C-alpha positions, 0 to 999 in steps of 0.5 A: 885494478879490479877483477871479478872472482867468478867462482865466488859469489855470495847469496843473501837469503833474506826473508825466505828462499824466494828473495835471493840476491847473488853478488860478486866478490872482487879482487882489487889492487890499488895504490895506498899510502904505504904500498900496494893494497890488495884485498877483496871487495865484498857486499857491505851487508855480508861484511857487517854480518861476518867481520867479527868472525874474520881475521883482522884486516889491514883496512876497510873502506865502505863504498856507499854508492855501490853497497860494497866494502873494500877489505885490504888483506895485505900491503905490498911495500913499494920498496919491494920493487926497488931493484926494477926502477932505482936509477943507479949503477949496480954494485954490491953496496947498492944491493946490500942497501936494497936488501936491508930496506926490503927486508925491513919493509917485508917484516913490517907488513908480514911478508917472507921472501923465498927463492923457489926453483932451480937456476943455472946461474945462482941468484941472491934475491928472492923469486917470491914473497909470501904472506898469510893470504898472497904470493907475489912472484918476481919472475912474473914482474 
């Protein structure tokens, strides 16, 4: 998935104000080796100029044909969604194993689980996970 962020654009003012180049910043989400990588696609010249002043990223991949770089800011572990697709009977033991595995993977990739909102029926799983840059809401899945 790739989506333009219309409210964000980068202007290059090389060689004076008369040569302006306006380029889009795009959000992306894609399969990765350890989970779903999410981040920004940026003009490569901007990234090369500014990356030293930016916080560390998960990975960066240059797209030479397009003059862009994909900067992965976070990885959502595949295990985060086990409760939706594991083909097993529900039981407390199963949920305990899923909870333990999910918590290990969240910690590894810098996510924290939260239960947000009020519910008529008590729930024992998070409604969202948060990291430095993103929030993923389970109720929207």
